[in-house]
N, CA, C, O and the ligand as a Tripos MOL2 file, in Angstrom:
@<TRIPOS>MOLECULE
protein
  253   251    64     0     0
PROTEIN
NO_CHARGES

@<TRIPOS>ATOM
      1 N          13.8330    7.2230   23.5220 N.3       1 MET1
      2 CA         12.7150    8.1210   23.6800 C.3       1 MET1
      3 C          11.9870    8.3600   22.3610 C.2       1 MET1
      4 O          10.7600    8.2960   22.2840 O.2       1 MET1
      5 N          12.7860    8.6410   21.3160 N.am      2 ILE2
      6 CA         12.2250    8.8570   20.0070 C.3       2 ILE2
      7 C          11.5420    7.6330   19.4710 C.2       2 ILE2
      8 O          10.5210    7.7210   18.7900 O.2       2 ILE2
      9 N          12.1110    6.4850   19.7820 N.am      3 ILE3
     10 CA         11.5140    5.2380   19.3420 C.3       3 ILE3
     11 C          10.1450    5.0410   19.9510 C.2       3 ILE3
     12 O           9.2520    4.5280   19.2770 O.2       3 ILE3
     13 N           9.9500    5.4160   21.1590 N.am      4 LYS4
     14 CA          8.6590    5.3160   21.8480 C.3       4 LYS4
     15 C           7.6560    6.2150   21.1610 C.2       4 LYS4
     16 O           6.4990    5.8360   20.9800 O.2       4 LYS4
     17 N           8.1000    7.4280   20.7690 N.am      5 ILE5
     18 CA          7.2020    8.3580   20.0830 C.3       5 ILE5
     19 C           6.7980    7.8340   18.7370 C.2       5 ILE5
     20 O           5.6320    7.9300   18.3530 O.2       5 ILE5
     21 N           7.7720    7.2640   17.9910 N.am      6 VAL6
     22 CA          7.4890    6.7040   16.6880 C.3       6 VAL6
     23 C           6.5170    5.5510   16.8370 C.2       6 VAL6
     24 O           5.5280    5.4770   16.1090 O.2       6 VAL6
     25 N           6.7880    4.6470   17.7750 N.am      7 ALA7
     26 CA          5.9220    3.5120   18.0080 C.3       7 ALA7
     27 C           4.4940    3.9620   18.3420 C.2       7 ALA7
     28 O           3.5220    3.4210   17.8130 O.2       7 ALA7
     29 N           4.3850    4.9490   19.2160 N.am      8 ALA8
     30 CA          3.0610    5.4400   19.6100 C.3       8 ALA8
     31 C           2.3390    6.0400   18.3930 C.2       8 ALA8
     32 O           1.1260    5.8810   18.2540 O.2       8 ALA8
     33 N           3.1040    6.7480   17.4870 N.am      9 PHE9
     34 CA          2.5620    7.3590   16.2810 C.3       9 PHE9
     35 C           2.0290    6.2460   15.3620 C.2       9 PHE9
     36 O           0.9160    6.3350   14.8430 O.2       9 PHE9
     37 N           2.8440    5.1960   15.1730 N.am     10 LEU10
     38 CA          2.4360    4.0900   14.3310 C.3      10 LEU10
     39 C           1.1720    3.4390   14.8590 C.2      10 LEU10
     40 O           0.2640    3.1380   14.0840 O.2      10 LEU10
     41 N           1.0960    3.2140   16.1850 N.am     11 VAL11
     42 CA         -0.0700    2.5780   16.7510 C.3      11 VAL11
     43 C          -1.3010    3.5200   16.5350 C.2      11 VAL11
     44 O          -2.4020    3.0650   16.2220 O.2      11 VAL11
     45 N          -1.0710    4.8020   16.7090 N.am     12 PHE12
     46 CA         -2.1300    5.7790   16.4940 C.3      12 PHE12
     47 C          -2.6300    5.7240   15.0490 C.2      12 PHE12
     48 O          -3.8340    5.7720   14.7960 O.2      12 PHE12
     49 N          -1.7190    5.6260   14.1350 N.am     13 MET13
     50 CA         -2.1240    5.5770   12.6710 C.3      13 MET13
     51 C          -2.9150    4.3230   12.3660 C.2      13 MET13
     52 O          -3.8990    4.3780   11.6290 O.2      13 MET13
     53 N          -2.4980    3.1760   12.9270 N.am     14 VAL14
     54 CA         -3.2000    1.9290   12.7390 C.3      14 VAL14
     55 C          -4.5950    2.0000   13.2980 C.2      14 VAL14
     56 O          -5.5660    1.5970   12.6580 O.2      14 VAL14
     57 N          -4.6830    2.5410   14.5510 N.am     15 VAL15
     58 CA         -5.9790    2.6430   15.1860 C.3      15 VAL15
     59 C          -6.8970    3.5750   14.3960 C.2      15 VAL15
     60 O          -8.0650    3.2600   14.1700 O.2      15 VAL15
     61 N          -6.3510    4.7430   13.9720 N.am     16 MET16
     62 CA         -7.1720    5.6320   13.1690 C.3      16 MET16
     63 C          -7.6220    5.0200   11.8770 C.2      16 MET16
     64 O          -8.7410    5.2660   11.4270 O.2      16 MET16
     65 N          -6.7570    4.2160   11.2650 N.am     17 GLY17
     66 CA         -7.1320    3.5210   10.0530 C.3      17 GLY17
     67 C          -8.2850    2.5720   10.3280 C.2      17 GLY17
     68 O          -9.2630    2.5090    9.5820 O.2      17 GLY17
     69 N          -8.1460    1.8620   11.3840 N.am     18 ALA18
     70 CA         -9.1500    0.8160   11.7590 C.3      18 ALA18
     71 C         -10.5000    1.4900   12.0010 C.2      18 ALA18
     72 O         -11.5320    1.0260   11.5160 O.2      18 ALA18
     73 N         -10.4810    2.5960   12.7590 N.am     19 VAL19
     74 CA        -11.7050    3.3380   13.0920 C.3      19 VAL19
     75 C         -12.3360    3.8840   11.7840 C.2      19 VAL19
     76 O         -13.5460    3.7820   11.5830 O.2      19 VAL19
     77 N         -11.4860    4.4680   10.8990 N.am     20 GLN20
     78 CA        -12.0270    5.0220    9.6500 C.3      20 GLN20
     79 C         -12.6220    3.9100    8.8330 C.2      20 GLN20
     80 O         -13.6660    4.1130    8.2140 O.2      20 GLN20
     81 N         -12.0290    2.7710    8.7990 N.am     21 LYS21
     82 CA        -12.5130    1.6380    8.0200 C.3      21 LYS21
     83 C         -13.8090    1.1280    8.6130 C.2      21 LYS21
     84 O         -14.7230    0.7250    7.8940 O.2      21 LYS21
     85 N         -13.8790    1.1490    9.9600 N.am     22 TRP22
     86 CA        -15.1140    0.6830   10.6160 C.3      22 TRP22
     87 C         -16.2700    1.6580   10.3640 C.2      22 TRP22
     88 O         -17.4190    1.2630   10.1700 O.2      22 TRP22
     89 N         -15.9170    2.9380   10.3760 N.am     23 LEU23
     90 CA        -17.0200    3.9510   10.1640 C.3      23 LEU23
     91 C         -17.4030    3.9580    8.7010 C.2      23 LEU23
     92 O         -18.5850    4.0750    8.3770 O.2      23 LEU23
     93 N         -16.4380    3.8370    7.8110 N.am     24 ASN24
     94 CA        -16.6620    3.9380    6.3500 C.3      24 ASN24
     95 C         -15.8660    2.8830    5.6240 C.2      24 ASN24
     96 O         -14.7340    3.1500    5.2200 O.2      24 ASN24
     97 N         -16.4040    1.7030    5.4410 N.am     25 PRO25
     98 CA        -15.6680    0.5740    4.8540 C.3      25 PRO25
     99 C         -15.1110    0.8480    3.5050 C.2      25 PRO25
    100 O         -14.1140    0.2450    3.1090 O.2      25 PRO25
    101 N         -15.7560    1.7840    2.7520 N.am     26 ARG26
    102 CA        -15.2730    2.0330    1.3790 C.3      26 ARG26
    103 C         -14.1490    3.0610    1.3480 C.2      26 ARG26
    104 O         -13.4990    3.2570    0.3210 O.2      26 ARG26
    105 N         -13.9270    3.7170    2.4950 N.am     27 HIS27
    106 CA        -12.8940    4.7210    2.5380 C.3      27 HIS27
    107 C         -11.5350    4.0520    2.5420 C.2      27 HIS27
    108 O         -11.3140    3.0790    3.2630 O.2      27 HIS27
    109 N         -10.6380    4.5690    1.7480 N.am     28 LYS28
    110 CA         -9.2780    4.0000    1.6690 C.3      28 LYS28
    111 C          -8.3760    4.7240    2.6440 C.2      28 LYS28
    112 O          -8.2050    5.9410    2.5620 O.2      28 LYS28
    113 N          -7.8010    3.9730    3.5650 N.am     29 THR29
    114 CA         -6.9240    4.4510    4.5770 C.3      29 THR29
    115 C          -5.5220    4.6100    4.0270 C.2      29 THR29
    116 O          -5.2090    3.9980    3.0060 O.2      29 THR29
    117 N          -4.6610    5.4000    4.6520 N.am     30 PRO30
    118 CA         -3.2630    5.4810    4.2310 C.3      30 PRO30
    119 C          -2.6130    4.1060    4.2650 C.2      30 PRO30
    120 O          -1.7080    3.8160    3.4820 O.2      30 PRO30
    121 N          -3.0880    3.2510    5.1920 N.am     31 LEU31
    122 CA         -2.5230    1.8750    5.3030 C.3      31 LEU31
    123 C          -2.7930    1.1180    4.0750 C.2      31 LEU31
    124 O          -1.9240    0.4010    3.5780 O.2      31 LEU31
    125 N          -4.0640    1.2600    3.5230 N.am     32 ASP32
    126 CA         -4.4430    0.5810    2.3210 C.3      32 ASP32
    127 C          -3.5450    1.0150    1.1370 C.2      32 ASP32
    128 O          -3.1290    0.1830    0.3310 O.2      32 ASP32
    129 N          -3.2570    2.3240    1.0480 N.am     33 LYS33
    130 CA         -2.4180    2.8570   -0.0280 C.3      33 LYS33
    131 C          -1.0330    2.3070    0.1030 C.2      33 LYS33
    132 O          -0.3850    2.0090   -0.9000 O.2      33 LYS33
    133 N          -0.5550    2.1650    1.3390 N.am     34 LEU34
    134 CA          0.7770    1.6340    1.6090 C.3      34 LEU34
    135 C           0.8600    0.2060    1.1380 C.2      34 LEU34
    136 O           1.8450   -0.1880    0.5130 O.2      34 LEU34
    137 N          -0.2020   -0.6060    1.4420 N.am     35 ARG35
    138 CA         -0.2320   -1.9760    1.0610 C.3      35 ARG35
    139 C          -0.2400   -2.0910   -0.4960 C.2      35 ARG35
    140 O           0.4270   -2.9500   -1.0720 O.2      35 ARG35
    141 N          -1.0100   -1.2040   -1.1400 N.am     36 GLN36
    142 CA         -1.0700   -1.2570   -2.6210 C.3      36 GLN36
    143 C           0.2770   -0.9350   -3.2600 C.2      36 GLN36
    144 O           0.6500   -1.5500   -4.2590 O.2      36 GLN36
    145 N           1.0010    0.0140   -2.7010 N.am     37 THR37
    146 CA          2.2710    0.3510   -3.2330 C.3      37 THR37
    147 C           3.3350   -0.7210   -2.9520 C.2      37 THR37
    148 O           4.2590   -0.9220   -3.7410 O.2      37 THR37
    149 N           3.1820   -1.3980   -1.8160 N.am     38 LYS38
    150 CA          4.1450   -2.3900   -1.4850 C.3      38 LYS38
    151 C           3.9250   -3.6920   -2.2330 C.2      38 LYS38
    152 O           4.8650   -4.4600   -2.4370 O.2      38 LYS38
    153 N           2.6830   -3.9460   -2.6460 N.am     39 LEU39
    154 CA          2.3550   -5.1240   -3.3740 C.3      39 LEU39
    155 C           1.7910   -4.8250   -4.7770 C.2      39 LEU39
    156 O           0.5820   -4.8450   -5.0070 O.2      39 LEU39
    157 N           2.7180   -4.5490   -5.6920 N.am     40 PRO40
    158 CA          2.2560   -4.2750   -7.0470 C.3      40 PRO40
    159 C           1.6980   -5.4910   -7.7150 C.2      40 PRO40
    160 O           1.9950   -6.6140   -7.3090 O.2      40 PRO40
    161 N           0.9070   -5.2980   -8.7160 N.am     41 ARG41
    162 CA          0.3100   -6.4720   -9.4390 C.3      41 ARG41
    163 C           1.4960   -7.2350  -10.1370 C.2      41 ARG41
    164 O           2.4130   -6.6260  -10.6890 O.2      41 ARG41
    165 N           1.4250   -8.5340  -10.0790 N.am     42 PRO42
    166 CA          2.4530   -9.3300  -10.7010 C.3      42 PRO42
    167 C           2.4280   -9.1620  -12.2380 C.2      42 PRO42
    168 O           1.3830   -9.2270  -12.8860 O.2      42 PRO42
    169 N           3.5940   -8.9520  -12.7550 N.am     43 ARG43
    170 CA          3.7290   -8.7500  -14.1930 C.3      43 ARG43
    171 C           4.0650  -10.0510  -14.8410 C.2      43 ARG43
    172 O           4.8080  -10.8460  -14.2660 O.2      43 ARG43
    173 N           3.5400  -10.3090  -16.0340 N.am     44 LYS44
    174 CA          3.8500  -11.5590  -16.7320 C.3      44 LYS44
    175 C           4.5810  -11.2390  -18.0390 C.2      44 LYS44
    176 O           4.3850  -10.1980  -18.6670 O.2      44 LYS44
    177 N           5.4470  -12.2090  -18.4140 N.am     45 CYS45
    178 CA          6.1630  -12.0250  -19.6590 C.3      45 CYS45
    179 C           5.1500  -12.1880  -20.8590 C.2      45 CYS45
    180 O           4.2810  -13.0590  -20.8710 O.2      45 CYS45
    181 N           5.3390  -11.3030  -21.8250 N.am     46 LYS46
    182 CA          4.3760  -11.3470  -22.9680 C.3      46 LYS46
    183 C           4.6860  -12.5520  -23.8360 C.2      46 LYS46
    184 O           3.8220  -12.9940  -24.5920 O.2      46 LYS46
    185 N           5.8890  -13.0970  -23.7520 N.am     47 ARG47
    186 CA          6.2620  -14.1700  -24.6790 C.3      47 ARG47
    187 C           5.9140  -15.5470  -24.0850 C.2      47 ARG47
    188 O           5.2580  -16.3680  -24.7250 O.2      47 ARG47
    189 N           6.4040  -15.7880  -22.7590 N.am     48 CYS48
    190 CA          6.2430  -17.1650  -22.2660 C.3      48 CYS48
    191 C           5.2320  -17.1960  -21.1130 C.2      48 CYS48
    192 O           4.8500  -18.2800  -20.6730 O.2      48 CYS48
    193 N           4.7670  -15.9750  -20.5890 N.am     49 GLY49
    194 CA          3.7890  -16.0340  -19.5440 C.3      49 GLY49
    195 C           4.3550  -16.2410  -18.1390 C.2      49 GLY49
    196 O           3.5980  -16.4480  -17.1910 O.2      49 GLY49
    197 N           5.6680  -16.1860  -18.0020 N.am     50 LYS50
    198 CA          6.2780  -16.3740  -16.7270 C.3      50 LYS50
    199 C           6.1260  -15.1240  -15.8720 C.2      50 LYS50
    200 O           6.1730  -14.0150  -16.4060 O.2      50 LYS50
    201 N           5.9540  -15.2590  -14.6140 N.am     51 PHE51
    202 CA          5.8780  -14.1150  -13.7070 C.3      51 PHE51
    203 C           7.1840  -13.4250  -13.6060 C.2      51 PHE51
    204 O           8.2130  -14.0870  -13.4750 O.2      51 PHE51
    205 N           7.2010  -12.0830  -13.6600 N.am     52 LEU52
    206 CA          8.4340  -11.3440  -13.5910 C.3      52 LEU52
    207 C           8.4910  -10.6500  -12.2210 C.2      52 LEU52
    208 O           7.4950  -10.0810  -11.7730 O.2      52 LEU52
    209 N           9.6430  -10.6960  -11.5640 N.am     53 ILE53
    210 CA          9.8120  -10.1320  -10.2390 C.3      53 ILE53
    211 C          10.8380   -9.0130  -10.3350 C.2      53 ILE53
    212 O          11.8740   -9.1520  -10.9850 O.2      53 ILE53
    213 N          10.5330   -7.9160   -9.6850 N.am     54 GLY54
    214 CA         11.4900   -6.8130   -9.5520 C.3      54 GLY54
    215 C          11.6590   -6.0100  -10.8380 C.2      54 GLY54
    216 O          12.6640   -5.3130  -10.9800 O.2      54 GLY54
    217 N          10.7310   -6.0770  -11.7700 N.am     55 GLY55
    218 CA         10.7420   -5.2240  -12.9560 C.3      55 GLY55
    219 C          11.8170   -5.6890  -13.9750 C.2      55 GLY55
    220 O          12.1640   -4.9490  -14.8960 O.2      55 GLY55
    221 N          12.3320   -6.9130  -13.7950 N.am     56 GLU56
    222 CA         13.3480   -7.4090  -14.7590 C.3      56 GLU56
    223 C          12.6700   -7.9570  -15.9730 C.2      56 GLU56
    224 O          11.5220   -8.3970  -15.9240 O.2      56 GLU56
    225 N          13.4100   -7.9250  -17.0950 N.am     57 ASP57
    226 CA         12.8790   -8.5340  -18.2750 C.3      57 ASP57
    227 C          13.1090  -10.0230  -18.2220 C.2      57 ASP57
    228 O          14.0670  -10.5010  -17.6140 O.2      57 ASP57
    229 N          12.2130  -10.7530  -18.8710 N.am     58 CYS58
    230 CA         12.3520  -12.1920  -18.8910 C.3      58 CYS58
    231 C          13.4980  -12.6240  -19.7440 C.2      58 CYS58
    232 O          13.8310  -11.9510  -20.7180 O.2      58 CYS58
    233 N          14.1310  -13.7620  -19.3990 N.am     59 ARG59
    234 CA         15.3040  -14.2080  -20.1170 C.3      59 ARG59
    235 C          15.0050  -15.0730  -21.3020 C.2      59 ARG59
    236 O          15.9120  -15.5490  -21.9860 O.2      59 ARG59
    237 N          13.6740  -15.2890  -21.5590 N.am     60 CYS60
    238 CA         13.3290  -16.2420  -22.6060 C.3      60 CYS60
    239 C          13.6990  -15.7050  -24.0140 C.2      60 CYS60
    240 O          13.7810  -16.4630  -24.9800 O.2      60 CYS60
    241 N          13.9200  -14.3750  -24.0940 N.am     61 LYS61
    242 CA         14.2790  -13.7670  -25.3780 C.3      61 LYS61
    243 C          15.7230  -14.0030  -25.7220 C.2      61 LYS61
    244 O          16.1170  -13.9200  -26.8850 O.2      61 LYS61
    245 N          16.5500  -14.3120  -24.6670 N.am     62 ASP62
    246 CA         17.9650  -14.6050  -24.9000 C.3      62 ASP62
    247 C          18.2070  -15.8390  -25.6710 C.2      62 ASP62
    248 O          19.1790  -15.9580  -26.4170 O.2      62 ASP62
    249 N          17.2700  -16.8110  -25.4780 N.am     63 ARG63
    250 CA         17.4570  -18.0580  -26.1610 C.3      63 ARG63
    251 C          17.2640  -18.0210  -27.6300 C.2      63 ARG63
    252 O          17.4050  -19.0470  -28.2970 O.2      63 ARG63
    253 ZN          9.4750  -14.9470  -21.0700 Zn       64 ZN64
@<TRIPOS>BOND
     1     1     2 1
     2     2     3 1
     3     3     4 2
     4     3     5 am
     5     5     6 1
     6     6     7 1
     7     7     8 2
     8     7     9 am
     9     9    10 1
    10    10    11 1
    11    11    12 2
    12    11    13 am
    13    13    14 1
    14    14    15 1
    15    15    16 2
    16    15    17 am
    17    17    18 1
    18    18    19 1
    19    19    20 2
    20    19    21 am
    21    21    22 1
    22    22    23 1
    23    23    24 2
    24    23    25 am
    25    25    26 1
    26    26    27 1
    27    27    28 2
    28    27    29 am
    29    29    30 1
    30    30    31 1
    31    31    32 2
    32    31    33 am
    33    33    34 1
    34    34    35 1
    35    35    36 2
    36    35    37 am
    37    37    38 1
    38    38    39 1
    39    39    40 2
    40    39    41 am
    41    41    42 1
    42    42    43 1
    43    43    44 2
    44    43    45 am
    45    45    46 1
    46    46    47 1
    47    47    48 2
    48    47    49 am
    49    49    50 1
    50    50    51 1
    51    51    52 2
    52    51    53 am
    53    53    54 1
    54    54    55 1
    55    55    56 2
    56    55    57 am
    57    57    58 1
    58    58    59 1
    59    59    60 2
    60    59    61 am
    61    61    62 1
    62    62    63 1
    63    63    64 2
    64    63    65 am
    65    65    66 1
    66    66    67 1
    67    67    68 2
    68    67    69 am
    69    69    70 1
    70    70    71 1
    71    71    72 2
    72    71    73 am
    73    73    74 1
    74    74    75 1
    75    75    76 2
    76    75    77 am
    77    77    78 1
    78    78    79 1
    79    79    80 2
    80    79    81 am
    81    81    82 1
    82    82    83 1
    83    83    84 2
    84    83    85 am
    85    85    86 1
    86    86    87 1
    87    87    88 2
    88    87    89 am
    89    89    90 1
    90    90    91 1
    91    91    92 2
    92    91    93 am
    93    93    94 1
    94    94    95 1
    95    95    96 2
    96    95    97 am
    97    97    98 1
    98    98    99 1
    99    99   100 2
   100    99   101 am
   101   101   102 1
   102   102   103 1
   103   103   104 2
   104   103   105 am
   105   105   106 1
   106   106   107 1
   107   107   108 2
   108   107   109 am
   109   109   110 1
   110   110   111 1
   111   111   112 2
   112   111   113 am
   113   113   114 1
   114   114   115 1
   115   115   116 2
   116   115   117 am
   117   117   118 1
   118   118   119 1
   119   119   120 2
   120   119   121 am
   121   121   122 1
   122   122   123 1
   123   123   124 2
   124   123   125 am
   125   125   126 1
   126   126   127 1
   127   127   128 2
   128   127   129 am
   129   129   130 1
   130   130   131 1
   131   131   132 2
   132   131   133 am
   133   133   134 1
   134   134   135 1
   135   135   136 2
   136   135   137 am
   137   137   138 1
   138   138   139 1
   139   139   140 2
   140   139   141 am
   141   141   142 1
   142   142   143 1
   143   143   144 2
   144   143   145 am
   145   145   146 1
   146   146   147 1
   147   147   148 2
   148   147   149 am
   149   149   150 1
   150   150   151 1
   151   151   152 2
   152   151   153 am
   153   153   154 1
   154   154   155 1
   155   155   156 2
   156   155   157 am
   157   157   158 1
   158   158   159 1
   159   159   160 2
   160   159   161 am
   161   161   162 1
   162   162   163 1
   163   163   164 2
   164   163   165 am
   165   165   166 1
   166   166   167 1
   167   167   168 2
   168   167   169 am
   169   169   170 1
   170   170   171 1
   171   171   172 2
   172   171   173 am
   173   173   174 1
   174   174   175 1
   175   175   176 2
   176   175   177 am
   177   177   178 1
   178   178   179 1
   179   179   180 2
   180   179   181 am
   181   181   182 1
   182   182   183 1
   183   183   184 2
   184   183   185 am
   185   185   186 1
   186   186   187 1
   187   187   188 2
   188   187   189 am
   189   189   190 1
   190   190   191 1
   191   191   192 2
   192   191   193 am
   193   193   194 1
   194   194   195 1
   195   195   196 2
   196   195   197 am
   197   197   198 1
   198   198   199 1
   199   199   200 2
   200   199   201 am
   201   201   202 1
   202   202   203 1
   203   203   204 2
   204   203   205 am
   205   205   206 1
   206   206   207 1
   207   207   208 2
   208   207   209 am
   209   209   210 1
   210   210   211 1
   211   211   212 2
   212   211   213 am
   213   213   214 1
   214   214   215 1
   215   215   216 2
   216   215   217 am
   217   217   218 1
   218   218   219 1
   219   219   220 2
   220   219   221 am
   221   221   222 1
   222   222   223 1
   223   223   224 2
   224   223   225 am
   225   225   226 1
   226   226   227 1
   227   227   228 2
   228   227   229 am
   229   229   230 1
   230   230   231 1
   231   231   232 2
   232   231   233 am
   233   233   234 1
   234   234   235 1
   235   235   236 2
   236   235   237 am
   237   237   238 1
   238   238   239 1
   239   239   240 2
   240   239   241 am
   241   241   242 1
   242   242   243 1
   243   243   244 2
   244   243   245 am
   245   245   246 1
   246   246   247 1
   247   247   248 2
   248   247   249 am
   249   249   250 1
   250   250   251 1
   251   251   252 2
@<TRIPOS>SUBSTRUCTURE
     1 MET1         2 RESIDUE 1 A MET
     2 ILE2         6 RESIDUE 1 A ILE
     3 ILE3        10 RESIDUE 1 A ILE
     4 LYS4        14 RESIDUE 1 A LYS
     5 ILE5        18 RESIDUE 1 A ILE
     6 VAL6        22 RESIDUE 1 A VAL
     7 ALA7        26 RESIDUE 1 A ALA
     8 ALA8        30 RESIDUE 1 A ALA
     9 PHE9        34 RESIDUE 1 A PHE
    10 LEU10       38 RESIDUE 1 A LEU
    11 VAL11       42 RESIDUE 1 A VAL
    12 PHE12       46 RESIDUE 1 A PHE
    13 MET13       50 RESIDUE 1 A MET
    14 VAL14       54 RESIDUE 1 A VAL
    15 VAL15       58 RESIDUE 1 A VAL
    16 MET16       62 RESIDUE 1 A MET
    17 GLY17       66 RESIDUE 1 A GLY
    18 ALA18       70 RESIDUE 1 A ALA
    19 VAL19       74 RESIDUE 1 A VAL
    20 GLN20       78 RESIDUE 1 A GLN
    21 LYS21       82 RESIDUE 1 A LYS
    22 TRP22       86 RESIDUE 1 A TRP
    23 LEU23       90 RESIDUE 1 A LEU
    24 ASN24       94 RESIDUE 1 A ASN
    25 PRO25       98 RESIDUE 1 A PRO
    26 ARG26      102 RESIDUE 1 A ARG
    27 HIS27      106 RESIDUE 1 A HIS
    28 LYS28      110 RESIDUE 1 A LYS
    29 THR29      114 RESIDUE 1 A THR
    30 PRO30      118 RESIDUE 1 A PRO
    31 LEU31      122 RESIDUE 1 A LEU
    32 ASP32      126 RESIDUE 1 A ASP
    33 LYS33      130 RESIDUE 1 A LYS
    34 LEU34      134 RESIDUE 1 A LEU
    35 ARG35      138 RESIDUE 1 A ARG
    36 GLN36      142 RESIDUE 1 A GLN
    37 THR37      146 RESIDUE 1 A THR
    38 LYS38      150 RESIDUE 1 A LYS
    39 LEU39      154 RESIDUE 1 A LEU
    40 PRO40      158 RESIDUE 1 A PRO
    41 ARG41      162 RESIDUE 1 A ARG
    42 PRO42      166 RESIDUE 1 A PRO
    43 ARG43      170 RESIDUE 1 A ARG
    44 LYS44      174 RESIDUE 1 A LYS
    45 CYS45      178 RESIDUE 1 A CYS
    46 LYS46      182 RESIDUE 1 A LYS
    47 ARG47      186 RESIDUE 1 A ARG
    48 CYS48      190 RESIDUE 1 A CYS
    49 GLY49      194 RESIDUE 1 A GLY
    50 LYS50      198 RESIDUE 1 A LYS
    51 PHE51      202 RESIDUE 1 A PHE
    52 LEU52      206 RESIDUE 1 A LEU
    53 ILE53      210 RESIDUE 1 A ILE
    54 GLY54      214 RESIDUE 1 A GLY
    55 GLY55      218 RESIDUE 1 A GLY
    56 GLU56      222 RESIDUE 1 A GLU
    57 ASP57      226 RESIDUE 1 A ASP
    58 CYS58      230 RESIDUE 1 A CYS
    59 ARG59      234 RESIDUE 1 A ARG
    60 CYS60      238 RESIDUE 1 A CYS
    61 LYS61      242 RESIDUE 1 A LYS
    62 ASP62      246 RESIDUE 1 A ASP
    63 ARG63      250 RESIDUE 1 A ARG
    64 ZN64       253 GROUP 0 **** ****
């Protein structure tokens, strides 16, 4: 029962976001914010330029 309510709420949020975007394309919806937080900008190593994943430091300095 709760799953149905949660699913309905999620659908409602997505629809509301789509409507808001349709009415005002420059408006940032909560969904956009969620996407931005889930996909951070790729970080590059300052020494070798390799992409770093998960906030780890590059291993090139160990060599
Ligand atoms: Zn490096």
